[in-house]
C-alpha positions as CSV (number, residue, x, y, z in Angstrom):
1,M,123.8,299.6,64.3
2,P,124.4,303.2,64.7
3,G,124.5,304.2,61.1
4,F,121.6,302.8,60.6
5,R,119.4,303.9,63.2
6,N,120.8,307.3,62.4
7,Q,119.2,306.7,58.8
8,I,115.8,305.9,60.1
9,S,115.9,309.0,62.4
10,L,116.7,311.0,60.0
11,L,114.1,309.8,56.7
12,A,111.4,309.9,60.2
13,L,112.6,313.2,60.7
14,F,112.3,313.8,57.1
15,A,108.7,312.5,56.7
16,L,107.9,314.8,59.6
17,T,108.6,318.0,57.3
18,A,107.0,316.1,54.3
19,S,104.4,314.6,55.1
20,A,102.9,317.6,57.3
21,S,101.7,321.4,56.1
22,P,104.7,322.9,56.6
23,V,105.2,326.3,58.5
24,F,107.3,328.9,56.7
25,A,108.3,331.6,58.0
26,Q,107.4,335.1,57.5
27,P,109.6,337.7,56.4
28,T,109.0,340.4,57.0
29,S,109.5,343.9,55.2
30,L,110.3,341.8,51.3
31,T,109.9,344.1,48.3
32,S,106.9,342.8,45.8
33,E,110.3,341.1,44.2
34,Q,111.4,339.0,46.7
35,A,107.3,338.3,47.7
36,Y,106.6,337.3,44.1
37,A,110.4,334.9,44.2
38,R,109.3,334.1,47.5
39,D,106.2,332.6,46.3
40,E,107.7,330.8,43.4
41,A,110.4,329.4,45.7
42,I,107.1,327.3,48.1
43,E,105.3,326.7,44.9
44,I,108.7,324.5,43.8
45,F,109.5,323.1,47.2
46,N,106.2,322.0,47.5
47,Q,106.6,320.1,44.3
48,G,109.9,318.3,45.2
49,K,108.0,317.3,48.6
50,A,105.8,315.4,46.2
51,A,108.7,314.2,44.4
52,Y,110.3,312.6,47.6
53,K,106.5,311.1,48.2
54,A,106.9,309.3,45.7
55,G,110.8,307.8,45.6
56,D,112.2,310.3,43.4
57,Y,114.9,311.1,46.0
58,D,117.6,312.8,42.6
59,A,114.3,315.3,41.7
60,A,113.4,316.0,44.8
61,Q,116.6,317.0,45.5
62,Q,116.9,319.3,42.3
63,L,113.2,320.7,43.3
64,F,114.6,322.1,45.9
65,L,118.0,322.7,44.9
66,K,116.5,324.8,42.4
67,A,113.7,326.6,45.0
68,W,116.3,327.7,47.0
69,G,118.1,329.7,43.9
70,K,114.4,331.6,44.1
71,F,114.5,332.5,47.8
72,D,117.8,331.1,49.6
73,R,115.6,333.4,53.2
74,E,113.1,330.5,53.4
75,P,114.6,328.1,56.2
76,L,112.5,324.6,55.3
77,I,114.2,325.2,52.1
78,A,117.3,325.2,53.8
79,L,116.3,322.1,55.5
80,A,115.1,319.9,53.4
81,L,118.5,320.6,51.1
82,A,120.4,319.5,54.1
83,K,117.9,316.5,54.3
84,A,118.4,315.6,50.7
85,Y,122.7,315.7,50.7
86,D,123.0,313.8,54.4
87,R,120.3,311.1,52.6
88,A,122.6,311.1,49.8
89,A,126.3,310.9,52.2
90,N,127.3,314.1,50.9
91,L,128.2,315.6,54.3
92,D,130.1,318.1,53.2
93,K,126.8,320.0,52.0
94,A,124.7,318.9,54.5
95,Q,126.9,320.5,57.3
96,I,126.0,323.9,55.2
97,Y,121.9,323.6,54.8
98,Y,122.2,322.6,57.7
99,E,123.8,325.6,59.1
100,A,122.1,327.8,57.0
101,F,118.9,326.3,58.6
102,L,119.9,327.6,62.2
103,R,120.8,330.6,60.8
104,L,117.3,331.4,59.1
105,A,114.8,329.3,61.2
106,P,112.8,332.0,64.0
107,T,113.6,330.4,67.4
108,E,108.9,330.2,67.7
109,K,108.3,327.3,69.4
110,D,106.5,325.9,65.6
111,F,110.8,325.7,64.6
112,A,111.3,324.1,68.1
113,K,111.4,321.1,67.4
114,D,112.7,321.3,63.6
115,R,115.7,322.7,65.1
116,E,116.4,320.6,68.1
117,Q,116.4,317.8,66.0
118,T,118.6,319.8,63.4
119,V,121.4,320.0,66.6
120,K,121.3,316.9,67.8
121,R,122.0,316.3,63.8
122,L,124.6,318.9,62.8
123,A,126.8,317.9,66.0
124,E,126.8,314.0,64.3
125,V,127.7,315.4,60.6
126,K,130.1,317.6,61.9
127,A,131.4,313.9,63.9
128,L,131.7,311.6,61.0
129,V,132.9,315.1,58.4
130,A,135.7,315.0,60.8
131,S,136.6,311.3,61.2
132,R,136.8,310.8,57.1
133,P,140.2,309.2,56.1
134,G,141.5,311.1,53.6
135,V,143.0,309.7,50.5
136,L,146.4,309.9,49.1
137,K,146.1,308.9,45.4
138,F,149.3,308.3,43.6
139,Q,149.6,308.6,39.9
140,G,152.7,307.7,37.7
141,L,154.0,305.2,40.2
142,P,156.2,302.4,38.3
143,T,155.9,299.0,38.2
144,G,158.2,297.7,40.9
145,A,158.5,300.9,43.0
146,R,159.0,301.1,46.8
147,L,156.4,303.5,48.7
148,T,156.5,304.2,51.7
149,L,154.1,305.8,53.6
150,D,155.2,308.0,57.4
151,D,158.9,305.4,56.8
152,Q,156.6,302.1,56.8
153,P,155.8,300.3,54.0
154,A,152.8,301.1,52.3
155,D,150.6,298.7,49.1
156,P,148.0,301.3,47.2
157,D,144.8,299.8,45.7
158,T,144.2,299.5,42.5
159,K,143.1,302.8,41.6
160,G,146.5,303.5,43.5
161,E,144.7,305.0,46.8
162,I,145.9,304.6,49.8
163,K,143.6,305.7,53.0
164,V,145.0,307.6,55.6
165,T,144.3,309.7,59.0
166,A,143.6,313.5,57.9
167,G,147.1,314.9,59.1
168,T,150.5,315.4,57.5
169,H,152.3,312.9,56.3
170,A,156.0,312.1,54.8
171,V,156.0,310.1,51.7
172,R,158.7,308.4,49.9
173,V,159.3,306.6,46.1
174,A,162.2,304.6,46.0
175,M,163.1,302.2,42.6
176,D,166.8,301.3,41.2
177,K,168.7,303.7,38.9
178,R,167.0,306.0,39.8
179,E,167.1,309.3,41.7
180,P,164.1,309.0,45.0
181,F,160.4,311.0,45.0
182,V,160.4,312.8,48.7
183,R,157.3,314.5,50.1
184,P,158.5,315.4,53.9
185,A,155.6,316.9,54.4
186,V,152.1,316.3,52.8
187,T,148.8,317.6,54.7
188,V,145.4,315.8,53.9
189,E,142.0,316.8,55.6
190,A,138.8,314.6,56.0
191,G,137.4,313.3,53.1
192,E,139.8,314.8,51.0
193,T,140.8,313.3,48.1
194,K,145.4,314.9,47.3
195,V,146.6,313.7,44.3
196,I,150.2,313.4,44.3
197,D,152.2,312.7,40.8
198,I,155.0,310.2,40.7
199,V,158.6,311.4,38.9
200,L,161.6,309.4,39.5
201,V,164.4,310.9,37.8
202,A,167.6,309.1,36.5
203,P,170.4,310.1,38.7
204,V,172.9,312.4,36.1
205,D,175.9,310.3,34.9
206,P,179.0,312.0,36.1
207,S,180.7,311.8,32.9
208,T,178.8,313.6,30.3
209,L,178.5,316.5,32.6
210,P,180.7,319.6,31.6
211,H,184.2,320.7,33.7
212,D,185.0,323.5,35.7
213,Y,188.9,324.3,34.7
214,T,188.7,327.8,36.8
215,L,191.6,327.1,38.9
216,T,193.4,324.6,37.2
217,W,193.2,327.7,34.3
218,I,194.8,330.2,37.3
219,L,197.0,327.4,38.3
220,G,198.3,326.6,35.2
221,S,199.2,330.2,34.5
222,A,201.1,331.2,37.9
223,T,202.6,327.8,37.6
224,G,204.2,328.9,33.6
225,A,205.1,332.7,35.5
226,A,207.0,331.0,37.9
227,L,208.6,329.1,35.6
228,L,209.5,332.1,33.2
229,T,211.2,334.0,35.7
230,G,213.4,331.2,37.0
231,G,214.1,331.4,33.2
232,L,214.9,334.6,33.4
233,F,217.1,335.1,36.8
234,G,218.5,332.0,35.1
235,I,219.5,334.0,31.7
236,L,221.2,337.3,34.1
237,A,223.2,334.6,36.6
238,L,224.6,333.0,32.8
239,E,225.3,336.7,32.2
240,R,226.9,338.2,35.4
241,T,229.3,334.5,35.1
242,D,230.1,335.5,32.2
243,A,230.6,338.9,32.2
244,Y,232.9,337.9,35.8
245,S,234.8,335.2,33.7
246,K,236.4,337.8,31.5
247,R,237.6,340.1,34.6
248,F,238.6,337.4,37.1
249,D,240.5,334.1,36.8
250,P,238.5,331.0,38.1
251,Q,240.3,331.2,41.6
252,G,239.1,335.0,42.0
253,Y,241.8,337.2,40.9
254,A,242.0,339.8,38.5
255,Y,243.1,340.1,35.4
256,K,246.1,342.6,34.4
257,E,243.2,344.6,32.1
258,T,240.9,344.4,35.1
259,L,244.2,345.7,37.9
260,A,244.8,348.9,35.3
261,D,241.6,349.4,35.5
262,Y,241.8,350.8,38.6
263,G,245.5,351.9,38.4
264,C,247.0,348.9,40.0
265,T,249.4,345.8,38.9
266,I,250.0,342.5,39.2
267,G,252.7,342.2,42.7
268,Q,251.8,345.1,44.6
269,P,251.9,344.9,48.2
270,K,248.4,346.6,48.3
271,P,246.1,345.0,47.7
272,C,243.9,347.0,44.6
273,D,240.3,346.6,46.5
274,K,238.4,348.3,43.9
275,A,239.0,345.3,41.7
276,I,238.1,343.0,45.1
277,A,235.2,345.5,45.5
278,E,234.4,344.2,42.1
279,G,234.3,340.4,42.1
280,N,232.9,340.2,45.4
281,N,229.7,342.3,43.3
282,F,230.0,340.2,40.3
283,V,229.8,337.0,43.1
284,N,227.4,338.5,45.1
285,Q,224.6,339.4,42.2
286,I,225.5,335.5,40.6
287,E,224.4,334.1,44.1
288,F,221.1,335.9,44.4
289,R,219.8,335.2,41.0
290,R,221.2,331.3,41.0
291,N,219.3,331.6,44.1
292,A,216.4,333.6,42.5
293,M,216.2,331.0,39.5
294,F,216.1,327.9,42.4
295,I,213.0,329.3,43.8
296,S,210.9,330.1,40.6
297,L,211.5,327.1,39.2
298,G,210.6,325.6,42.7
299,V,207.5,327.3,43.2
300,G,206.5,326.4,39.3
301,A,207.0,323.0,40.0
302,A,204.7,322.7,42.7
303,L,202.3,324.8,41.1
304,G,202.8,322.4,38.2
305,A,201.3,319.9,40.8
306,A,198.7,321.6,41.7
307,T,198.0,322.1,38.1
308,I,197.5,319.2,37.4
309,V,195.7,317.7,40.9
310,A,193.1,320.9,40.2
311,A,192.5,319.4,36.5
312,V,192.0,315.9,37.6
313,K,189.7,317.2,40.6
314,A,188.3,320.1,38.6
315,P,184.2,320.0,39.6
316,T,181.3,319.3,37.4
317,I,178.8,322.0,36.0
318,D,175.2,320.3,36.4
319,R,173.2,322.7,34.2
320,S,169.7,321.7,36.0
321,V,170.5,323.6,38.7
322,T,170.3,327.7,38.4
323,V,171.3,329.1,41.1
324,Q,175.2,328.2,41.6
325,R,177.8,330.0,44.3
326,R,180.5,331.0,42.5
327,P,183.9,329.9,43.2
328,W,186.2,332.2,44.7
329,W,188.8,332.6,43.0
330,Q,186.5,333.8,40.2
331,D,185.6,336.5,42.6
332,L,190.3,337.5,42.5
333,R,190.4,341.7,41.1
334,A,193.4,342.6,39.7
335,Y,194.3,346.5,39.2
336,P,196.5,349.1,39.0
337,T,196.9,351.6,41.3
338,L,199.5,355.2,41.1
339,D,201.1,357.0,43.3
340,G,201.9,360.9,44.1
341,R,205.4,360.4,41.8
342,G,203.7,359.0,39.0
343,G,205.0,355.8,40.0
344,G,202.6,352.5,39.6
345,G,202.3,348.9,40.1
346,A,198.9,346.5,41.0
347,A,196.8,345.1,43.2
348,I,194.4,342.2,44.5
349,S,190.9,342.3,46.1
350,L,188.6,339.2,46.7
351,A,185.3,340.2,46.4
352,F,182.3,338.9,49.1
């Protein structure tokens, strides 16, 4: 039973210090105030030793602390505090005062045995501290939640605690109809209790989120412009057709009035080249405007279909995300341009 033997050894060591007349170190170059404080500390220390002999360990510990507060350069007070904390299983504090004793105690023979025993016990205390498990304490863990620790199912005790080895651990809590709670790297020191507050958030219903119709508006505007352009070319084609029908018959022959404009008559042996050129020009204009109309209307139909798709597939806007990447189409910029002859135009840029 190593723990029991360590306790017996510790008690024997303390009994040796408490029963024998303590040999206090003799510090040099003390001021009168420091010397007075040291005398007070020694007197309080002796009271603590008496309380320890009487079995009042809590009172002894408080008196040793009070003595240390009066004069923190006395090694035997540090040693007494270390042993008191060691007996109370407060190993962290015990380690601090054991180290303080070794730092303050002279290397002369009066302290040789205490130093030897302290070095041995300090090594044992450090080993115990390093081997102590850490504790993960889960707060707010709902009933029915599934907890996994390092990818293995885990079940906390009634206090919501799980003992773990010192180091880094991965925590995941899952529950139906909730977003999982994940902490991929939770670091726990030896003997430390790390509190983890569990928050399981209900998933957001996409149907309740607003949609971003920016692309829909852009495509819809382009659709309207294409259809409007097609209609305009259609009107221009009708206007040219009407003008052609007033100067040429359906077979493409010029009327007498048209020939007369160019000084030509019907039936003359030589063709009226100018009238023929006018007719060809009409035909070319009509053909161009009709083709432009069909192309514009075709582009408008394609853009209209894309507009419908964009409206159906419009992305939702998650208000919980504070930083969102702007869609590329929101960076389109149109600005007027001027040339040296007073003409103008438009340019489009895409900012990154």
